TORNU-837527 format. One record per residue (C-alpha): residue number from 1; residue in one letter; y, z, x. Coordinates in Angstrom, 2 decimals, always signed. Layout:
N
<node><seq>NUM</seq><type>a</type><py>Y</py><pz>Z</pz><px>X</px></node>
...
This chain:
87
<node><seq>1</seq><type>m</type><py>+141.76</py><pz>+45.84</pz><px>-32.14</px></node>
<node><seq>2</seq><type>k</type><py>+139.85</py><pz>+43.98</pz><px>-34.21</px></node>
<node><seq>3</seq><type>e</type><py>+137.05</py><pz>+43.61</pz><px>-31.99</px></node>
<node><seq>4</seq><type>v</type><py>+136.80</py><pz>+47.75</pz><px>-31.74</px></node>
<node><seq>5</seq><type>r</type><py>+137.21</py><pz>+48.01</pz><px>-35.73</px></node>
<node><seq>6</seq><type>g</type><py>+134.48</py><pz>+45.99</pz><px>-36.10</px></node>
<node><seq>7</seq><type>m</type><py>+132.19</py><pz>+47.26</pz><px>-33.99</px></node>
<node><seq>8</seq><type>y</type><py>+133.32</py><pz>+50.60</pz><px>-35.68</px></node>
<node><seq>9</seq><type>e</type><py>+132.35</py><pz>+49.21</pz><px>-39.01</px></node>
<node><seq>10</seq><type>q</type><py>+129.00</py><pz>+47.58</pz><px>-37.41</px></node>
<node><seq>11</seq><type>a</type><py>+128.62</py><pz>+51.51</pz><px>-36.26</px></node>
<node><seq>12</seq><type>r</type><py>+129.62</py><pz>+53.13</pz><px>-39.83</px></node>
<node><seq>13</seq><type>k</type><py>+126.79</py><pz>+50.54</pz><px>-41.91</px></node>
<node><seq>14</seq><type>i</type><py>+124.08</py><pz>+51.37</pz><px>-39.37</px></node>
<node><seq>15</seq><type>y</type><py>+124.49</py><pz>+55.14</pz><px>-39.59</px></node>
<node><seq>16</seq><type>r</type><py>+124.60</py><pz>+55.12</pz><px>-43.75</px></node>
<node><seq>17</seq><type>a</type><py>+122.34</py><pz>+53.07</pz><px>-43.58</px></node>
<node><seq>18</seq><type>q</type><py>+119.87</py><pz>+55.44</pz><px>-41.44</px></node>
<node><seq>19</seq><type>e</type><py>+120.45</py><pz>+58.44</pz><px>-43.20</px></node>
<node><seq>20</seq><type>e</type><py>+120.31</py><pz>+57.19</pz><px>-46.29</px></node>
<node><seq>21</seq><type>e</type><py>+116.43</py><pz>+55.90</pz><px>-45.12</px></node>
<node><seq>22</seq><type>t</type><py>+116.58</py><pz>+59.53</pz><px>-44.02</px></node>
<node><seq>23</seq><type>w</type><py>+116.98</py><pz>+61.01</pz><px>-47.10</px></node>
<node><seq>24</seq><type>n</type><py>+114.83</py><pz>+58.84</pz><px>-49.24</px></node>
<node><seq>25</seq><type>s</type><py>+112.11</py><pz>+59.50</pz><px>-46.74</px></node>
<node><seq>26</seq><type>l</type><py>+111.63</py><pz>+62.81</pz><px>-48.11</px></node>
<node><seq>27</seq><type>s</type><py>+109.90</py><pz>+64.46</pz><px>-50.91</px></node>
<node><seq>28</seq><type>y</type><py>+111.85</py><pz>+65.82</pz><px>-53.90</px></node>
<node><seq>29</seq><type>d</type><py>+110.77</py><pz>+69.63</pz><px>-52.28</px></node>
<node><seq>30</seq><type>q</type><py>+112.05</py><pz>+68.32</pz><px>-49.04</px></node>
<node><seq>31</seq><type>q</type><py>+115.39</py><pz>+66.74</pz><px>-50.12</px></node>
<node><seq>32</seq><type>l</type><py>+116.00</py><pz>+70.33</pz><px>-52.17</px></node>
<node><seq>33</seq><type>d</type><py>+114.94</py><pz>+72.54</pz><px>-49.44</px></node>
<node><seq>34</seq><type>v</type><py>+118.06</py><pz>+70.59</pz><px>-47.15</px></node>
<node><seq>35</seq><type>f</type><py>+120.06</py><pz>+70.69</pz><px>-49.54</px></node>
<node><seq>36</seq><type>c</type><py>+119.79</py><pz>+74.38</pz><px>-49.81</px></node>
<node><seq>37</seq><type>a</type><py>+119.77</py><pz>+74.79</pz><px>-46.25</px></node>
<node><seq>38</seq><type>v</type><py>+123.22</py><pz>+72.29</pz><px>-46.01</px></node>
<node><seq>39</seq><type>v</type><py>+124.80</py><pz>+74.39</pz><px>-48.88</px></node>
<node><seq>40</seq><type>r</type><py>+124.50</py><pz>+77.55</pz><px>-47.70</px></node>
<node><seq>41</seq><type>r</type><py>+125.85</py><pz>+76.53</pz><px>-44.02</px></node>
<node><seq>42</seq><type>i</type><py>+128.81</py><pz>+75.34</pz><px>-46.06</px></node>
<node><seq>43</seq><type>v</type><py>+129.24</py><pz>+78.38</pz><px>-47.98</px></node>
<node><seq>44</seq><type>l</type><py>+129.64</py><pz>+80.41</pz><px>-44.28</px></node>
<node><seq>45</seq><type>a</type><py>+131.69</py><pz>+78.09</pz><px>-42.72</px></node>
<node><seq>46</seq><type>e</type><py>+133.87</py><pz>+77.90</pz><px>-45.29</px></node>
<node><seq>47</seq><type>l</type><py>+133.96</py><pz>+80.59</pz><px>-47.62</px></node>
<node><seq>48</seq><type>i</type><py>+132.44</py><pz>+83.64</pz><px>-45.90</px></node>
<node><seq>49</seq><type>d</type><py>+133.83</py><pz>+82.76</pz><px>-42.25</px></node>
<node><seq>50</seq><type>d</type><py>+137.00</py><pz>+80.76</pz><px>-43.48</px></node>
<node><seq>51</seq><type>g</type><py>+136.53</py><pz>+78.53</pz><px>-40.33</px></node>
<node><seq>52</seq><type>s</type><py>+137.96</py><pz>+75.24</pz><px>-38.91</px></node>
<node><seq>53</seq><type>y</type><py>+136.09</py><pz>+72.16</pz><px>-39.44</px></node>
<node><seq>54</seq><type>r</type><py>+135.05</py><pz>+72.17</pz><px>-35.45</px></node>
<node><seq>55</seq><type>h</type><py>+133.88</py><pz>+75.77</pz><px>-36.68</px></node>
<node><seq>56</seq><type>a</type><py>+131.52</py><pz>+74.39</pz><px>-39.08</px></node>
<node><seq>57</seq><type>l</type><py>+129.98</py><pz>+71.67</pz><px>-37.10</px></node>
<node><seq>58</seq><type>y</type><py>+129.63</py><pz>+73.25</pz><px>-33.44</px></node>
<node><seq>59</seq><type>t</type><py>+129.21</py><pz>+76.78</pz><px>-34.86</px></node>
<node><seq>60</seq><type>v</type><py>+127.51</py><pz>+77.10</pz><px>-37.93</px></node>
<node><seq>61</seq><type>f</type><py>+125.46</py><pz>+73.46</pz><px>-38.02</px></node>
<node><seq>62</seq><type>k</type><py>+125.16</py><pz>+73.49</pz><px>-34.15</px></node>
<node><seq>63</seq><type>f</type><py>+125.92</py><pz>+69.94</pz><px>-33.81</px></node>
<node><seq>64</seq><type>d</type><py>+127.51</py><pz>+67.99</pz><px>-30.71</px></node>
<node><seq>65</seq><type>m</type><py>+130.35</py><pz>+66.19</pz><px>-30.51</px></node>
<node><seq>66</seq><type>d</type><py>+128.92</py><pz>+63.13</pz><px>-31.96</px></node>
<node><seq>67</seq><type>a</type><py>+129.44</py><pz>+64.84</pz><px>-35.60</px></node>
<node><seq>68</seq><type>y</type><py>+132.79</py><pz>+64.99</pz><px>-35.70</px></node>
<node><seq>69</seq><type>g</type><py>+133.32</py><pz>+60.69</pz><px>-36.85</px></node>
<node><seq>70</seq><type>r</type><py>+130.21</py><pz>+60.78</pz><px>-38.71</px></node>
<node><seq>71</seq><type>a</type><py>+130.78</py><pz>+64.10</pz><px>-40.46</px></node>
<node><seq>72</seq><type>m</type><py>+134.13</py><pz>+62.60</pz><px>-41.20</px></node>
<node><seq>73</seq><type>d</type><py>+133.03</py><pz>+59.37</pz><px>-42.70</px></node>
<node><seq>74</seq><type>a</type><py>+130.81</py><pz>+61.48</pz><px>-44.94</px></node>
<node><seq>75</seq><type>g</type><py>+133.61</py><pz>+63.24</pz><px>-46.21</px></node>
<node><seq>76</seq><type>y</type><py>+133.27</py><pz>+66.43</pz><px>-44.72</px></node>
<node><seq>77</seq><type>m</type><py>+136.50</py><pz>+66.19</pz><px>-43.38</px></node>
<node><seq>78</seq><type>e</type><py>+138.06</py><pz>+65.79</pz><px>-47.39</px></node>
<node><seq>79</seq><type>l</type><py>+135.80</py><pz>+68.51</pz><px>-48.75</px></node>
<node><seq>80</seq><type>h</type><py>+136.85</py><pz>+71.07</pz><px>-45.89</px></node>
<node><seq>81</seq><type>n</type><py>+140.96</py><pz>+70.31</pz><px>-46.57</px></node>
<node><seq>82</seq><type>s</type><py>+140.08</py><pz>+70.54</pz><px>-50.29</px></node>
<node><seq>83</seq><type>i</type><py>+138.51</py><pz>+73.75</pz><px>-49.85</px></node>
<node><seq>84</seq><type>g</type><py>+141.19</py><pz>+75.38</pz><px>-48.00</px></node>
<node><seq>85</seq><type>k</type><py>+143.82</py><pz>+74.29</pz><px>-50.67</px></node>
<node><seq>86</seq><type>d</type><py>+142.02</py><pz>+75.58</pz><px>-53.34</px></node>
<node><seq>87</seq><type>t</type><py>+141.34</py><pz>+79.39</pz><px>-52.11</px></node>
């Protein structure tokens, strides 16, 4: 179990570094474009559709199953759950 946990943490660090590298490689205008596109999709999934976590990932964002854990690691599940509580 300890070995699996270590592998998970290593993958998590690699993904986070890759995500930050991608973000930092974008110009200000590209970052703003991406931010607005993501917010628009979150509003659709969470506020308009009142959808599930999976609905947001698979239907609205059109991601594959690999997005589930990575989005959770990024805090999206926590955000999704807090939006549901606040409505």
